[in-house]
C-alpha positions, 0 to 999 in steps of 0.5 A: 390378477397376478398371472395377467401382469406383463412380462416387463416386471420380469425384465426389471427383476433380471436387471436388478439380480447378480450376474451368473456364469454363461449357463444363464443366457436369456431367450429374448423374453426375459426368462433364462435357459438354465437355472442360474441368475442373469448377468448384469448388462455390459453397457451398465458396467462400461458406464459405471466404472468411468463415473466412479473414477471421475467422482473420485478424481473430483473429490481428490482435486477439491481436496488438493485445491483446499490445501493449496489455498490454505498454505498460500494464505498462511493465515490471511484473507485471499478474497479481493474485497478484504484487501487493503487500499492504497492509503492502508498500504502507505500507512503500513509503509510509513510505519516501516520507514519510521522504524528504520528511520529510528535505527538510522538515527541511533547509528548516526548518533553513535557515528557523531559521538565517535567523530567528536572524540576523533576531532578532540583528539586531533585538536580540531576544536575550531573546525568543530565549533564552525560545524556546530554553528552551521548545523542549525541552519542546515537542519541537523540539530533540533530547534524549538520556539514559537511558530505556525502550523497549517494543516491541509486535507482532502474534501470529505467523501460527501463532496464527491459527485458526478458534476465535481472534478475529482482532481479538485477534491484532493491536495496537490503538491503545489498546494503544499509548496505554496504554504512552504514557500510562504512560511520561508518568505515570512521568516521561518527558521526551521520547518517540518512536513509530517514531522520530517525536517525540511532542509535545502535538498528536500523535495515534495512529490505527488505519487497517486493519492499520497505525497512523498518526502525524502522517500517516504509516502504520506496520506492526507491530512498534511501538517506543516509546522515552522518555527520563526517569526509568527506574524511575518509567516501569517502575513506571507500566507495571507499574501500568497495568490497560490494559497488564496486560490486554495482557500477558494476551494476551501469556502466553495461548498462544492469542494470544501478542501481542509485548511487549518492555521494555528499559532503556537508558543513552543514548537519543536523541530527534530533534527533531519535524520535522513541521508545527506548524499546527492544523486545527480547526473553525470556527463556522458563520455562521448570520446569512449563511445566514438573509440568503440565504433 
């Protein structure tokens, strides 16, 4: 049976053998004319070398990308699903601003101490007494006394649905302003929002889902505290049409906005520690523009 095998076995063996010199050429049937073994077909060498080169380049590129990703990450997670949301970024910025604010307060205390020494040396006691008398009204000194605290908060996540306007589920700057205005009207002597003292130039602005006060973004809940006539402030809050509109969204089961009002016998108002300089628009010099033409 062995001598009846077809010639194809010979050709497969020839494909697997090593190459020799030119004396081992075939006659077309798979047998050699000389005694040397057969050479490997040239078409296989032409395809094998680029494939090996491509494999080496692929592994080199993968290693380069891995090293680049590790250096860029620098110990952090680069996957998108792990990135923090806007509220987390706002809290991180808030902590940074608080640290800087503490530094500013210390520097301001040093400046005030130096100014006080200079005023005493210049015999300006009368002027300093006037400044000290107006400082509590301007919010530049701490204050303590009975007061009222109001906390506003967004609706819980369970209140969100396709039938509910998402804009009605969050606290807006006009809601905070309504509480602030009612407290001032009711006899507040000093006030804080998120622990920051409110002064005559304070402005509440809504940016995204956060409220910005004195350049610092705050996520909800929003805590408003005021020292003064407790009864008068509570009465003014109850008489405010804007607050009554907000309270309608608090009691509506579709929205369930947050609201909490508490009395206190001893609230502490910190002194305002931000910058007092004002940014304002200036009139344009039109005469200079005409001369330039």
